N, C-alpha and C positions, 0 to 999 in steps of 0.2 A: 770961950767954948760955944756960946750961943751964936757968935759970928761964924765959926767954922761949920756948925750944923746948918745955919742958914745958907752959907756959901755952898756946902755940899748939896743941899736941897735944890738950890738954884742951878747948880751944875747938872744934877740928875734930871731936872725938868728940861734943861736945854738939850741934853743927850736924847731924852725920850722924844722931844720934838723932831730931832733929826731922824730918829728911827721911824716916826710917823710919816715923815716926808719920803723916806725910802720905801715904806710899805705901800704908799699910794701908787708907785710905779710897779709894784709887785703884782703880776697877773697870774692867776691860777684858774684851773677848771678841772672837770672830771668827765669821764665817759663811762656810762653803764655798759660794761662789756657783754653782759648777758643779753641786754636789749639789742646791742649792736649786732651780735651774731644771729639773733632771731629775725631782725629786720633787714639785714644786709642781703641783697638779692643774690650775690655770688655765693654766699654761704648756703642760702636756700637751694640754689641750683646744684651745688656739690652734694648736699644732702639728698635731694631728689634723684640725682644721677646714681648714687650708690644704693638708694632704696630700690630703684628700678633694676639695677644690675643684680642686686641681691634677690629680687623677686624672680628674675629670669633664671638665675643660677638655681634658685630654690625649686623652680618648676621642673627642671631636669632631675633633681634629686627626688622630688615628689613622685615622679613616674617610677623610679627605682623602688621607692618605699611602697608604692601601690603593688608592684610586682612581688615584693617581699611579703606583703600582707596576704596576697593571694596564695603564695606558696605555703605560708604558715597555716592558712585556713585549710588548704588541701592536705597538708601534713596531718592535721588533727582528724580529718575525715578518714584518712587512709592508714593511720598509725596501727590500729588493731588488725586491719585486714592484711597488712604486709608483714607483720610480726615485730618482735622486740628488737632484733638486730637491725632491721631496716630503720625502725623508728629512732634508734640511738644514733645511727649514722646520719640520717636526715636531720635530726635535731642538732647535731654538731655542725652540719653544713649551714643550717639556718642561723645558728648562733654566730658563726663566722661572718655570714652575710650581714647580720644585724650590726656587728662590730664594724665592718667595713663601711656601712652606711653612716654609722656614728662618726667614724673618722673623716669621711667625706664631708659631712655636715660641718664638723669642726674646721676642716681645711678651708671650706668656703667662707666661713665666718672670719677666720684668721686672715685670709686673702683680702676680703672686703675691708676689714679693720686696718690692715697695713696700707692699702691703697688710699682709702679715705683719710687715714691719719696723715699720710704724707701730703696729700692735697690740702687738708685743713691746716697743717703746720705751715705750709707755704703761704696760705691765705693769711694766717695770723701774723706771720713775718711781714707780709706786704701791708697789712693794716697798721702794724706798729710803725713801720717806715712812713706810711702816710700820715699818721698822727704826729710823728716827730717833725715831719716837714710842715704840717699844718701848724703845729705849735710854734715853730720858728717863724713862719710867715705871719702869724697873728700876734707874735710878741709875747707868748706865754712863758712864764718862768717854770711852771710845772703843769702837767696834765696827768691827773691820777686816774686809775681804773677802779671801777666798782663792779659788783656783780657777784657771781658764784664764789670767786676768789677775791673777796673784798680787801682792798688795800686802803680804803677810805671808810671810816666809820660814820662820819657825818660830813655833809657839805650842803650849803645853801643851794636851792634850786637854780638860782641865777647863775651859778657856776657850771651847770650841766650843759655841755655842748654835744651830747650824744646825738640828738636829732639832726643837728647841723652836719656832724661827721657822717652819719648814716646817709643823709641826702647827697653829700659830696662823693662818698664812696660809690653809691648806687649810680650816680651820674657818670663817674669815671668808668665803672664796669659796663654800663650801657654803651658809652662811647667806644670802649674797647671792642665790644661785641659788634657794633656797627662798622667799625674800621675793619675787623676781621671778615665780616660779611662782604664788604665792598671789595676787599683784597681777593676773596674767593671768586667773586663775580668777575673781577678784572682778569684773574688767572684763567677762568673758564672761557671768557670771551677771547682771550689771546690764544688759547689752545684750539679753538674752533677755526681760527683764521689760518 
């Protein structure tokens, strides 16, 4: 009995040594996805683009809101002078305009969310593809994501490759922008000839 326990223990220790040898080749890392999206220049550019677009669309709506407020102020001044029937009719018109402005504001927000959502979804898809290719190239078995939607509850800092991925993505994005600028320059030069 003692020999079988000793043999089992020896066998177990040999198996665990083999597992230790296997885990030496096991390569893992993680990327802080929140930090990635905060520091990735293309993501910042998309955010700035839709912020500017929203601001521009908002200016047009603000002009209509200002006209509405002016009409509402005039209504209050003239309500007693023109009588109750006029006041009721004008109040109904103002209420309808207010509702239309509210619908217009909601439509603008919906449009911006849809457009930016599509662009951000495409960006996320590209980033995932990049990380997959990066992982294969660097020989990782797993690359986990952390951040707002945490899939890793703990990881040693030495496994964090976020800054390296951000750097490479930003370089790729900048080179893509430079290539597009050179193409536009070449196209415009050829058009002039």
